[in-house]
VEXTITI-262853 format. One record per residue (C-alpha): residue number from 1; residue in three letters; x, y, z. Coordinates in Angstrom, 1 decimal, always signed. Example, Ala and Ser with C-alpha at 12.3 -4.5 7.8 and 13.67 -1.06 7.14 Angstrom:
SITE | k | r | px | py | pz
SITE | 1 | ALA | +12.3 | -4.5 | +7.8
SITE | 2 | SER | +13.7 | -1.1 | +7.1
//
This chain:
SITE | k | r | px | py | pz
SITE | 1 | MET | -32.2 | -108.3 | -24.0
SITE | 2 | ILE | -34.8 | -106.0 | -25.6
SITE | 3 | LEU | -36.2 | -103.6 | -23.1
SITE | 4 | HIS | -38.4 | -101.4 | -25.3
SITE | 5 | SER | -40.5 | -102.0 | -28.4
SITE | 6 | ILE | -38.9 | -99.1 | -30.2
SITE | 7 | GLU | -35.8 | -101.2 | -30.6
SITE | 8 | THR | -37.5 | -103.5 | -33.1
SITE | 9 | SER | -40.1 | -101.1 | -34.6
SITE | 10 | SER | -40.4 | -100.5 | -38.4
SITE | 11 | ARG | -38.8 | -97.5 | -39.9
SITE | 12 | ASN | -42.2 | -96.0 | -40.5
SITE | 13 | GLU | -43.2 | -96.4 | -36.9
SITE | 14 | ILE | -40.0 | -94.9 | -35.7
SITE | 15 | GLU | -40.2 | -91.9 | -38.0
SITE | 16 | ASP | -43.9 | -91.3 | -37.3
SITE | 17 | LEU | -43.1 | -91.1 | -33.5
SITE | 18 | GLN | -40.1 | -88.8 | -34.2
SITE | 19 | SER | -42.2 | -86.5 | -36.3
SITE | 20 | GLU | -44.8 | -86.2 | -33.6
SITE | 21 | ARG | -42.2 | -85.5 | -30.9
SITE | 22 | LEU | -40.3 | -83.1 | -33.1
SITE | 23 | ARG | -43.4 | -80.9 | -33.5
SITE | 24 | GLU | -43.9 | -81.0 | -29.8
SITE | 25 | THR | -40.3 | -80.0 | -29.1
SITE | 26 | VAL | -40.3 | -77.2 | -31.7
SITE | 27 | LYS | -43.4 | -75.8 | -30.1
SITE | 28 | ARG | -41.8 | -76.0 | -26.6
SITE | 29 | VAL | -38.6 | -74.1 | -27.6
SITE | 30 | TYR | -40.4 | -71.5 | -29.6
SITE | 31 | GLU | -42.7 | -70.7 | -26.7
SITE | 32 | ASN | -40.2 | -70.9 | -23.8
SITE | 33 | VAL | -36.7 | -70.1 | -25.2
SITE | 34 | PRO | -36.2 | -66.6 | -26.5
SITE | 35 | PHE | -33.0 | -67.6 | -28.3
SITE | 36 | TYR | -34.8 | -70.2 | -30.4
SITE | 37 | LYS | -37.8 | -67.9 | -31.0
SITE | 38 | GLU | -35.5 | -65.2 | -32.4
SITE | 39 | LYS | -33.6 | -67.8 | -34.5
SITE | 40 | PHE | -36.9 | -69.1 | -36.0
SITE | 41 | LYS | -37.9 | -65.5 | -36.9
SITE | 42 | GLU | -34.5 | -64.9 | -38.5
SITE | 43 | MET | -35.0 | -67.9 | -40.7
SITE | 44 | ASN | -38.6 | -67.1 | -41.4
SITE | 45 | VAL | -39.8 | -70.4 | -39.8
SITE | 46 | THR | -43.0 | -70.9 | -37.9
SITE | 47 | ILE | -44.2 | -73.8 | -35.7
SITE | 48 | GLU | -46.7 | -74.7 | -38.4
SITE | 49 | ASP | -43.9 | -75.1 | -41.0
SITE | 50 | ILE | -42.6 | -78.2 | -39.1
SITE | 51 | LYS | -44.8 | -81.1 | -40.0
SITE | 52 | ASP | -42.5 | -84.1 | -40.2
SITE | 53 | LEU | -38.8 | -85.0 | -40.2
SITE | 54 | HIS | -38.2 | -83.8 | -43.7
SITE | 55 | ASP | -38.8 | -80.2 | -42.4
SITE | 56 | ILE | -36.0 | -80.4 | -39.9
SITE | 57 | GLN | -33.6 | -78.8 | -42.3
SITE | 58 | LYS | -35.6 | -75.6 | -42.1
SITE | 59 | LEU | -34.6 | -75.3 | -38.5
SITE | 60 | PRO | -31.4 | -73.5 | -37.2
SITE | 61 | PHE | -28.3 | -75.3 | -35.9
SITE | 62 | THR | -27.3 | -74.9 | -32.3
SITE | 63 | VAL | -23.5 | -74.8 | -31.4
SITE | 64 | LYS | -21.6 | -74.8 | -28.2
SITE | 65 | LYS | -21.0 | -71.1 | -28.4
SITE | 66 | ASP | -24.8 | -70.5 | -28.1
SITE | 67 | LEU | -24.8 | -72.4 | -24.8
SITE | 68 | ARG | -21.9 | -70.4 | -23.5
SITE | 69 | ASP | -23.4 | -67.1 | -24.7
SITE | 70 | HIS | -26.5 | -67.9 | -22.7
SITE | 71 | TYR | -24.7 | -69.1 | -19.5
SITE | 72 | PRO | -26.0 | -70.3 | -17.2
SITE | 73 | PHE | -29.7 | -70.9 | -17.7
SITE | 74 | GLY | -30.6 | -68.8 | -20.8
SITE | 75 | LEU | -31.6 | -71.8 | -22.9
SITE | 76 | PHE | -33.7 | -73.6 | -20.3
SITE | 77 | ALA | -37.3 | -74.3 | -21.5
SITE | 78 | ALA | -38.7 | -75.1 | -18.0
SITE | 79 | ASP | -39.3 | -72.9 | -15.0
SITE | 80 | GLN | -36.6 | -72.9 | -12.3
SITE | 81 | LYS | -38.9 | -74.6 | -9.8
SITE | 82 | GLU | -39.2 | -77.6 | -12.2
SITE | 83 | ILE | -35.4 | -78.1 | -12.4
SITE | 84 | VAL | -34.2 | -81.0 | -10.2
SITE | 85 | ARG | -30.6 | -81.5 | -11.5
SITE | 86 | ILE | -27.9 | -79.3 | -13.1
SITE | 87 | HIS | -24.9 | -80.7 | -14.9
SITE | 88 | ALA | -22.0 | -78.9 | -16.7
SITE | 89 | SER | -19.1 | -79.5 | -18.9
SITE | 90 | SER | -15.6 | -79.2 | -17.6
SITE | 91 | GLY | -15.3 | -75.7 | -19.1
SITE | 92 | THR | -11.7 | -76.2 | -20.4
SITE | 93 | SER | -12.1 | -73.2 | -22.7
SITE | 94 | GLY | -14.2 | -70.3 | -21.5
SITE | 95 | LYS | -17.3 | -70.9 | -19.4
SITE | 96 | PRO | -18.7 | -74.4 | -19.0
SITE | 97 | THR | -21.9 | -75.4 | -20.9
SITE | 98 | VAL | -24.7 | -75.9 | -18.4
SITE | 99 | VAL | -27.6 | -78.3 | -18.8
SITE | 100 | GLY | -30.7 | -78.9 | -16.7
SITE | 101 | TYR | -33.2 | -81.7 | -16.1
SITE | 102 | THR | -36.7 | -81.9 | -14.8
SITE | 103 | ARG | -37.9 | -85.0 | -12.9
SITE | 104 | LYS | -39.3 | -86.4 | -16.1
SITE | 105 | ASP | -36.0 | -85.8 | -17.8
SITE | 106 | ILE | -34.2 | -87.7 | -15.1
SITE | 107 | ASP | -36.6 | -90.6 | -15.4
SITE | 108 | SER | -36.3 | -90.6 | -19.2
SITE | 109 | TRP | -32.5 | -90.6 | -19.0
SITE | 110 | ALA | -32.5 | -93.5 | -16.5
SITE | 111 | GLU | -34.7 | -95.5 | -18.9
SITE | 112 | ILE | -32.5 | -94.6 | -21.8
SITE | 113 | VAL | -29.3 | -95.7 | -20.0
SITE | 114 | ALA | -31.0 | -98.9 | -18.6
SITE | 115 | ARG | -31.7 | -99.8 | -22.2
SITE | 116 | ALA | -28.1 | -99.1 | -23.2
SITE | 117 | ILE | -26.7 | -101.3 | -20.4
SITE | 118 | ALA | -29.0 | -104.1 | -21.4
SITE | 119 | ILE | -27.8 | -103.7 | -25.0
SITE | 120 | ALA | -24.3 | -104.1 | -23.8
SITE | 121 | GLY | -25.0 | -107.3 | -22.0
SITE | 122 | GLY | -26.1 | -106.2 | -18.5
SITE | 123 | ASN | -29.0 | -108.0 | -16.7
SITE | 124 | PRO | -31.2 | -107.3 | -13.7
SITE | 125 | GLY | -29.9 | -108.9 | -10.5
SITE | 126 | GLU | -26.2 | -108.5 | -11.5
SITE | 127 | VAL | -23.6 | -106.1 | -10.1
SITE | 128 | LEU | -22.3 | -103.1 | -12.1
SITE | 129 | HIS | -18.9 | -101.4 | -11.3
SITE | 130 | ASN | -19.1 | -97.7 | -12.2
SITE | 131 | ALA | -15.7 | -96.2 | -12.6
SITE | 132 | TYR | -17.0 | -93.1 | -14.4
SITE | 133 | GLY | -16.4 | -89.8 | -12.5
SITE | 134 | TYR | -19.3 | -88.5 | -10.4
SITE | 135 | GLY | -20.2 | -84.8 | -10.1
SITE | 136 | LEU | -21.0 | -82.2 | -12.7
SITE | 137 | PHE | -19.8 | -84.6 | -15.4
SITE | 138 | THR | -22.8 | -86.6 | -16.6
SITE | 139 | GLY | -21.0 | -89.9 | -16.9
SITE | 140 | GLY | -21.1 | -91.2 | -13.3
SITE | 141 | LEU | -24.6 | -90.3 | -12.4
SITE | 142 | GLY | -25.9 | -91.1 | -15.8
SITE | 143 | LEU | -24.7 | -94.7 | -15.7
SITE | 144 | HIS | -25.7 | -94.9 | -12.0
SITE | 145 | TYR | -29.3 | -94.1 | -12.5
SITE | 146 | GLY | -29.6 | -96.3 | -15.5
SITE | 147 | SER | -28.0 | -99.3 | -13.8
SITE | 148 | GLU | -30.4 | -98.9 | -10.8
SITE | 149 | ALA | -33.4 | -98.6 | -13.2
SITE | 150 | LEU | -32.3 | -101.8 | -14.9
SITE | 151 | GLY | -32.3 | -103.5 | -11.5
SITE | 152 | MET | -28.5 | -103.9 | -11.1
SITE | 153 | ALA | -26.6 | -103.5 | -7.8
SITE | 154 | THR | -24.6 | -100.4 | -8.6
SITE | 155 | VAL | -21.1 | -99.8 | -7.1
SITE | 156 | PRO | -20.5 | -96.0 | -7.3
SITE | 157 | ILE | -16.7 | -96.2 | -7.0
SITE | 158 | SER | -16.1 | -93.2 | -9.5
SITE | 159 | GLY | -12.6 | -92.8 | -10.9
SITE | 160 | GLY | -9.2 | -93.0 | -9.1
SITE | 161 | ASN | -8.0 | -95.0 | -6.0
SITE | 162 | THR | -7.2 | -97.8 | -8.4
SITE | 163 | GLU | -6.1 | -100.4 | -5.9
SITE | 164 | ARG | -9.4 | -100.0 | -4.1
SITE | 165 | GLN | -11.2 | -100.5 | -7.4
SITE | 166 | ILE | -9.5 | -103.8 | -7.8
SITE | 167 | THR | -10.4 | -105.0 | -4.3
SITE | 168 | LEU | -14.0 | -104.2 | -4.9
SITE | 169 | ILE | -14.0 | -106.0 | -8.3
SITE | 170 | GLU | -12.6 | -109.0 | -6.6
SITE | 171 | ASP | -15.0 | -108.9 | -3.6
SITE | 172 | PHE | -18.3 | -107.6 | -5.2
SITE | 173 | LYS | -17.9 | -109.7 | -8.3
SITE | 174 | PRO | -19.5 | -107.4 | -10.9
SITE | 175 | THR | -20.3 | -108.6 | -14.4
SITE | 176 | VAL | -20.2 | -105.1 | -15.9
SITE | 177 | ILE | -17.5 | -102.4 | -15.6
SITE | 178 | CYS | -18.1 | -98.8 | -16.9
SITE | 179 | GLY | -15.4 | -96.2 | -17.4
SITE | 180 | THR | -13.1 | -94.5 | -19.9
SITE | 181 | PRO | -11.1 | -97.1 | -21.8
SITE | 182 | SER | -7.8 | -95.4 | -20.8
SITE | 183 | TYR | -8.7 | -95.6 | -17.1
SITE | 184 | VAL | -9.9 | -99.2 | -17.2
SITE | 185 | LEU | -6.6 | -100.0 | -19.0
SITE | 186 | ASN | -4.9 | -98.4 | -16.0
SITE | 187 | ILE | -6.8 | -100.7 | -13.7
SITE | 188 | VAL | -5.7 | -103.7 | -15.7
SITE | 189 | GLU | -2.1 | -102.7 | -15.6
SITE | 190 | THR | -2.3 | -102.1 | -11.9
SITE | 191 | MET | -3.7 | -105.6 | -11.4
SITE | 192 | GLU | -0.8 | -107.1 | -13.4
SITE | 193 | GLU | +1.7 | -105.1 | -11.3
SITE | 194 | MET | +0.1 | -106.6 | -8.2
SITE | 195 | GLY | +0.6 | -110.1 | -9.6
SITE | 196 | LYS | -3.1 | -110.7 | -10.4
SITE | 197 | ASN | -4.6 | -112.1 | -13.6
SITE | 198 | PRO | -7.2 | -109.7 | -14.9
SITE | 199 | THR | -8.9 | -112.4 | -17.0
SITE | 200 | GLU | -9.8 | -114.2 | -13.8
SITE | 201 | THR | -12.3 | -111.6 | -12.5
SITE | 202 | SER | -16.1 | -112.0 | -12.7
SITE | 203 | LEU | -16.3 | -109.3 | -15.4
SITE | 204 | LYS | -18.1 | -110.2 | -18.6
SITE | 205 | TYR | -18.9 | -106.9 | -20.3
SITE | 206 | GLY | -17.3 | -103.4 | -20.4
SITE | 207 | ILE | -19.1 | -100.2 | -21.2
SITE | 208 | PHE | -16.5 | -97.7 | -22.4
SITE | 209 | GLY | -16.8 | -94.1 | -23.7
SITE | 210 | ALA | -16.2 | -90.4 | -23.0
SITE | 211 | GLU | -13.1 | -90.5 | -25.3
SITE | 212 | PRO | -12.4 | -91.8 | -28.8
SITE | 213 | TRP | -10.8 | -95.3 | -28.7
SITE | 214 | SER | -9.7 | -97.6 | -31.5
SITE | 215 | GLU | -10.5 | -101.2 | -32.4
SITE | 216 | GLU | -7.0 | -102.1 | -31.3
SITE | 217 | MET | -7.8 | -100.7 | -27.8
SITE | 218 | ARG | -11.0 | -102.8 | -27.8
SITE | 219 | ARG | -9.0 | -105.9 | -28.6
SITE | 220 | THR | -6.4 | -105.0 | -25.9
SITE | 221 | LEU | -9.1 | -104.6 | -23.2
SITE | 222 | GLU | -11.0 | -107.7 | -24.3
SITE | 223 | GLY | -7.9 | -109.8 | -24.3
SITE | 224 | LYS | -6.6 | -108.6 | -21.0
SITE | 225 | LEU | -9.9 | -108.7 | -19.1
SITE | 226 | GLY | -11.6 | -111.6 | -21.0
SITE | 227 | ILE | -14.7 | -109.5 | -21.7
SITE | 228 | LYS | -16.9 | -108.0 | -24.5
SITE | 229 | ALA | -16.0 | -104.3 | -24.7
SITE | 230 | CYS | -18.8 | -102.1 | -26.0
SITE | 231 | ASP | -18.8 | -98.4 | -26.9
SITE | 232 | ILE | -21.3 | -96.0 | -25.3
SITE | 233 | TYR | -21.9 | -92.5 | -26.7
SITE | 234 | GLY | -23.5 | -89.3 | -25.3
SITE | 235 | LEU | -22.8 | -85.7 | -24.4
SITE | 236 | SER | -24.1 | -83.5 | -21.8
SITE | 237 | GLU | -25.6 | -81.0 | -24.3
SITE | 238 | VAL | -27.9 | -83.7 | -25.7
SITE | 239 | ILE | -28.6 | -85.5 | -22.3
SITE | 240 | GLY | -25.4 | -87.5 | -21.3
SITE | 241 | PRO | -24.3 | -91.1 | -21.8
SITE | 242 | GLY | -26.9 | -93.4 | -23.4
SITE | 243 | VAL | -27.7 | -91.4 | -26.6
SITE | 244 | SER | -26.4 | -94.5 | -28.4
SITE | 245 | MET | -25.0 | -97.9 | -27.4
SITE | 246 | GLU | -23.1 | -100.7 | -29.1
SITE | 247 | CYS | -24.7 | -104.2 | -28.8
SITE | 248 | HIS | -22.5 | -107.0 | -27.4
SITE | 249 | GLU | -23.8 | -109.4 | -30.0
SITE | 250 | ALA | -22.6 | -107.6 | -33.1
SITE | 251 | GLN | -20.4 | -104.8 | -31.9
SITE | 252 | ASP | -21.1 | -103.2 | -35.3
SITE | 253 | GLY | -22.3 | -99.6 | -34.7
SITE | 254 | LEU | -24.1 | -97.9 | -31.8
SITE | 255 | HIS | -27.9 | -98.1 | -31.6
SITE | 256 | VAL | -29.4 | -94.6 | -31.2
SITE | 257 | ALA | -32.4 | -94.2 | -28.8
SITE | 258 | GLU | -34.5 | -92.9 | -31.6
SITE | 259 | ASP | -37.6 | -92.3 | -29.6
SITE | 260 | HIS | -35.6 | -89.6 | -27.7
SITE | 261 | PHE | -33.2 | -88.3 | -30.3
SITE | 262 | TYR | -33.1 | -87.6 | -34.0
SITE | 263 | VAL | -29.7 | -87.9 | -35.6
SITE | 264 | GLU | -28.3 | -86.2 | -38.8
SITE | 265 | VAL | -24.9 | -86.4 | -40.4
SITE | 266 | ILE | -23.8 | -83.2 | -42.2
SITE | 267 | ASP | -20.7 | -82.0 | -44.1
SITE | 268 | PRO | -19.2 | -79.6 | -41.5
SITE | 269 | LYS | -18.2 | -77.2 | -44.3
SITE | 270 | THR | -21.4 | -77.0 | -46.4
SITE | 271 | LEU | -23.7 | -77.9 | -43.5
SITE | 272 | LEU | -25.7 | -80.1 | -45.9
SITE | 273 | PRO | -26.7 | -83.8 | -45.2
SITE | 274 | VAL | -24.3 | -86.4 | -46.5
SITE | 275 | GLU | -25.3 | -89.8 | -47.9
SITE | 276 | GLU | -26.1 | -92.7 | -45.6
SITE | 277 | GLY | -22.8 | -94.4 | -44.6
SITE | 278 | GLU | -20.7 | -91.4 | -45.4
SITE | 279 | GLU | -18.7 | -89.7 | -42.6
SITE | 280 | GLY | -19.5 | -86.2 | -41.4
SITE | 281 | GLU | -20.4 | -84.3 | -38.3
SITE | 282 | LEU | -23.1 | -85.7 | -36.0
SITE | 283 | VAL | -26.1 | -83.4 | -35.3
SITE | 284 | PHE | -28.7 | -84.3 | -32.7
SITE | 285 | THR | -32.1 | -82.9 | -31.9
SITE | 286 | SER | -33.7 | -83.9 | -28.6
SITE | 287 | LEU | -37.3 | -85.1 | -28.9
SITE | 288 | THR | -38.5 | -85.5 | -25.3
SITE | 289 | LYS | -36.4 | -83.2 | -23.1
SITE | 290 | GLU | -38.3 | -80.7 | -21.0
SITE | 291 | ALA | -35.6 | -78.6 | -19.2
SITE | 292 | PHE | -33.0 | -78.3 | -21.9
SITE | 293 | PRO | -34.2 | -79.4 | -25.4
SITE | 294 | VAL | -31.7 | -78.7 | -28.2
SITE | 295 | ILE | -32.4 | -78.2 | -31.9
SITE | 296 | ARG | -29.9 | -79.6 | -34.4
SITE | 297 | TYR | -27.0 | -79.5 | -32.0
SITE | 298 | ARG | -23.7 | -79.7 | -33.8
SITE | 299 | THR | -21.6 | -82.1 | -31.8
SITE | 300 | GLY | -18.3 | -81.7 | -33.6
SITE | 301 | ASP | -18.0 | -85.6 | -33.5
SITE | 302 | ILE | -17.1 | -87.3 | -36.8
SITE | 303 | ALA | -19.1 | -90.5 | -37.6
SITE | 304 | SER | -21.6 | -92.1 | -40.1
SITE | 305 | ILE | -25.0 | -93.7 | -39.7
SITE | 306 | THR | -26.8 | -96.6 | -41.3
SITE | 307 | LYS | -30.5 | -97.7 | -41.1
SITE | 308 | GLU | -29.8 | -101.4 | -41.9
SITE | 309 | ARG | -31.1 | -103.9 | -39.4
SITE | 310 | CYS | -28.4 | -105.1 | -37.1
SITE | 311 | ALA | -27.5 | -108.7 | -36.6
SITE | 312 | CYS | -28.8 | -108.4 | -33.0
SITE | 313 | GLY | -32.3 | -107.9 | -34.4
SITE | 314 | ARG | -32.6 | -104.2 | -33.6
SITE | 315 | THR | -33.9 | -101.8 | -36.2
SITE | 316 | THR | -32.9 | -98.4 | -34.8
SITE | 317 | VAL | -30.4 | -96.3 | -36.7
SITE | 318 | ARG | -26.8 | -97.2 | -35.9
SITE | 319 | MET | -23.9 | -94.7 | -35.8
SITE | 320 | SER | -20.4 | -95.7 | -36.4
SITE | 321 | ARG | -17.9 | -95.4 | -33.6
SITE | 322 | VAL | -16.7 | -91.8 | -33.3
SITE | 323 | LYS | -13.6 | -91.3 | -35.3
SITE | 324 | GLY | -12.7 | -88.1 | -33.5
SITE | 325 | ARG | -13.8 | -84.5 | -32.9
SITE | 326 | ILE | -13.4 | -81.7 | -35.4
SITE | 327 | ASP | -11.5 | -79.6 | -32.9
SITE | 328 | ASP | -9.2 | -82.6 | -32.0
SITE | 329 | MET | -8.1 | -83.1 | -35.5
SITE | 330 | LEU | -4.4 | -82.3 | -36.0
SITE | 331 | ILE | -3.1 | -80.9 | -39.3
SITE | 332 | ILE | +0.5 | -82.2 | -39.6
SITE | 333 | ARG | +2.3 | -80.8 | -42.6
SITE | 334 | GLY | -0.9 | -80.4 | -44.4
SITE | 335 | VAL | -2.3 | -83.9 | -43.5
SITE | 336 | ASN | -5.4 | -84.2 | -41.4
SITE | 337 | VAL | -5.1 | -86.9 | -38.6
SITE | 338 | PHE | -7.0 | -87.8 | -35.5
SITE | 339 | PRO | -5.3 | -89.1 | -32.3
SITE | 340 | SER | -7.5 | -92.2 | -32.5
SITE | 341 | GLU | -6.0 | -93.1 | -35.9
SITE | 342 | ILE | -2.5 | -92.9 | -34.5
SITE | 343 | GLU | -3.6 | -95.1 | -31.6
SITE | 344 | HIS | -5.0 | -97.6 | -34.1
SITE | 345 | PHE | -1.6 | -98.3 | -35.6
SITE | 346 | LEU | +0.6 | -97.9 | -32.5
SITE | 347 | LEU | -1.3 | -100.7 | -30.8
SITE | 348 | THR | -0.1 | -103.1 | -33.5
SITE | 349 | LEU | +3.5 | -102.9 | -32.2
SITE | 350 | HIS | +4.2 | -105.5 | -29.6
SITE | 351 | ASP | +7.1 | -103.6 | -28.0
SITE | 352 | LEU | +4.9 | -100.7 | -27.1
SITE | 353 | VAL | +2.1 | -100.3 | -24.4
SITE | 354 | PRO | -1.2 | -98.7 | -25.2
SITE | 355 | HIS | -0.2 | -95.3 | -23.8
SITE | 356 | TYR | +1.0 | -92.3 | -26.0
SITE | 357 | GLN | +0.9 | -88.6 | -26.2
SITE | 358 | LEU | +1.2 | -86.0 | -29.0
SITE | 359 | HIS | +3.3 | -83.0 | -28.0
SITE | 360 | LEU | +2.7 | -79.9 | -30.1
SITE | 361 | LEU | +5.9 | -77.8 | -30.3
SITE | 362 | LYS | +7.4 | -74.8 | -32.1
SITE | 363 | LYS | +10.4 | -75.4 | -34.3
SITE | 364 | GLY | +11.5 | -72.1 | -35.6
SITE | 365 | SER | +8.3 | -70.4 | -36.9
SITE | 366 | LEU | +6.7 | -73.8 | -37.7
SITE | 367 | ASP | +4.4 | -76.0 | -35.7
SITE | 368 | THR | +5.7 | -79.5 | -35.2
SITE | 369 | VAL | +4.5 | -82.7 | -33.5
SITE | 370 | GLN | +6.5 | -85.0 | -31.3
SITE | 371 | LEU | +5.0 | -88.4 | -30.6
SITE | 372 | HIS | +5.8 | -89.8 | -27.2
SITE | 373 | VAL | +5.5 | -93.6 | -26.9
SITE | 374 | GLU | +6.4 | -96.0 | -24.1
SITE | 375 | VAL | +8.1 | -99.4 | -24.3
SITE | 376 | SER | +6.7 | -102.5 | -22.6
SITE | 377 | GLU | +8.3 | -104.0 | -19.5
SITE | 378 | GLU | +9.4 | -107.0 | -21.6
SITE | 379 | PHE | +11.2 | -104.8 | -24.1
SITE | 380 | TYR | +12.8 | -102.8 | -21.3
SITE | 381 | ASN | +14.1 | -105.9 | -19.6
SITE | 382 | ASN | +15.5 | -107.2 | -22.9
SITE | 383 | ILE | +17.7 | -104.1 | -23.2
SITE | 384 | LYS | +18.5 | -104.3 | -19.5
SITE | 385 | GLY | +17.1 | -100.8 | -18.9
SITE | 386 | ASN | +19.5 | -99.2 | -21.3
SITE | 387 | MET | +17.4 | -96.6 | -23.3
SITE | 388 | GLU | +20.6 | -95.7 | -25.3
SITE | 389 | ASP | +20.5 | -99.3 | -26.8
SITE | 390 | GLU | +20.4 | -99.4 | -30.6
SITE | 391 | LYS | +17.1 | -101.3 | -30.3
SITE | 392 | VAL | +15.4 | -98.2 | -29.0
SITE | 393 | ASN | +16.5 | -96.2 | -32.0
SITE | 394 | LEU | +15.4 | -99.0 | -34.3
SITE | 395 | LEU | +11.9 | -99.0 | -32.6
SITE | 396 | ALA | +11.7 | -95.2 | -33.0
SITE | 397 | ARG | +12.4 | -95.5 | -36.7
SITE | 398 | GLU | +9.8 | -98.3 | -36.9
SITE | 399 | VAL | +7.2 | -96.0 | -35.3
SITE | 400 | GLN | +8.2 | -93.2 | -37.7
SITE | 401 | HIS | +7.8 | -95.5 | -40.7
SITE | 402 | LEU | +4.4 | -96.8 | -39.5
SITE | 403 | MET | +3.1 | -93.2 | -39.0
SITE | 404 | LYS | +4.3 | -92.3 | -42.5
SITE | 405 | SER | +3.0 | -95.3 | -44.3
SITE | 406 | SER | -0.3 | -95.7 | -42.4
SITE | 407 | CYS | -1.3 | -92.2 | -41.3
SITE | 408 | LEU | +0.7 | -90.3 | -44.1
SITE | 409 | VAL | +2.4 | -88.0 | -41.5
SITE | 410 | SER | +6.0 | -87.5 | -40.6
SITE | 411 | MET | +6.7 | -86.7 | -37.0
SITE | 412 | ASP | +9.5 | -86.9 | -34.5
SITE | 413 | VAL | +9.2 | -90.0 | -32.1
SITE | 414 | LYS | +10.4 | -90.0 | -28.5
SITE | 415 | VAL | +10.6 | -93.5 | -27.0
SITE | 416 | LEU | +10.3 | -93.6 | -23.3
SITE | 417 | GLU | +10.8 | -96.1 | -20.5
SITE | 418 | PRO | +7.9 | -97.9 | -18.8
SITE | 419 | LYS | +5.5 | -95.7 | -16.7
SITE | 420 | SER | +6.8 | -92.5 | -18.2
SITE | 421 | ILE | +3.5 | -91.3 | -19.6
SITE | 422 | PRO | +0.9 | -90.2 | -17.1
SITE | 423 | ARG | -1.9 | -92.8 | -16.5
SITE | 424 | SER | -5.5 | -91.7 | -16.8
SITE | 425 | GLN | -7.7 | -91.3 | -13.8
SITE | 426 | GLY | -10.6 | -90.3 | -16.1
SITE | 427 | LYS | -10.2 | -89.0 | -19.6
SITE | 428 | ALA | -6.8 | -89.6 | -21.2
SITE | 429 | VAL | -4.7 | -86.6 | -22.1
SITE | 430 | ARG | -3.6 | -87.4 | -25.7
SITE | 431 | VAL | -2.5 | -84.0 | -27.0
SITE | 432 | VAL | -0.2 | -81.7 | -25.0
SITE | 433 | ASP | +0.2 | -78.2 | -26.4
SITE | 434 | ARG | +3.7 | -76.9 | -25.6
SITE | 435 | ARG | +3.9 | -74.3 | -28.4
SITE | 436 | ASN | +4.2 | -71.5 | -25.9
SITE | 437 | GLU | +7.3 | -72.9 | -24.5
SITE | 438 | GLU | +10.8 | -72.1 | -25.7
SITE | 439 | VAL | +11.1 | -72.5 | -29.5
SITE | 440 | ILE | +13.1 | -75.5 | -30.6
SITE | 441 | VAL | +15.8 | -74.4 | -33.1
//
């Protein structure tokens, strides 16, 4: 369902609108945000220098440290009395990043997310089950306002309380479920433990994001729930969920809401643009935000973009699914690898369930990685619960060989019994840093 003409506009029409809105945004931040005014002066850039999209490379980058350095409201471009909503990141390292919204920002965000839900298959008059967390995290309220703007009956269940989630899915009969893929997988497994068949629900579409997930995880969720699973992308610094959305028709890249955001892909080392289709770091400039506009925000997310028309008929730029974050990338014996790449191959093994963790350890003076995987109930029953069985050792060696041949990394593998790895109630914890513990000799 096409909700806005921008989704099928010509490339010239889209870029003309973006150029106009870029000029407005540059003027706004220069006049209202001292940080940007100073940055522009340092780079010898004036408002008049920015005439169209080609001039965007004259502008400075913004990074997460800039947001933390100006905590809490130093980068706001609107007066305090105009701010109607404040969100913040989890603040796992240092102070959280704080973002604000005017009433117009909230309305724009709702329209953007409504469009995203429609792209994923949602329709007015249906029910949407929202299992994203509510609160300072943008996921829950972002999907909530968008769902209501589309005209869907929205169930604000948030994360956790999994058995109640299942009851409401059965009773309210939603067609769309939203949440992190790891938590929705937790819901599926709980249904199976309760003797229920997840494919027999009313669900038709899933909108999953907030963590990188592989094509194998998509196939797992689609097979177990009998749905189309689509990826949604966003981050609070840019606005929240809805920056881009994968269509249910093609499931071939995420459509960027180009009337509100301009996307670039750069080489994170040289900071220069890469060719279309080449992977690099995503950089976003907001084009319509009033309270918290950002200029060339370096997301740290690795992806590529294409301007080819999608099979669904939309003409907006599509970004690939995020491969991982620069700061999530592990260097194992000199080889760069993302957790999502490990997941991609682990899920091809029938004897394992889609849960894993990477434990970072010290072995002497060296960093080492231990991969924790979990066997399926079927495998566990076949070995009669004996984790000393030779089949467990064979499985561990199979995983080691798979990691070596496919991801080019060697690592220790620890095979665990069912339900050993903590289940997600929101974002999955894939990497556990234990390097400050006692050194392994």
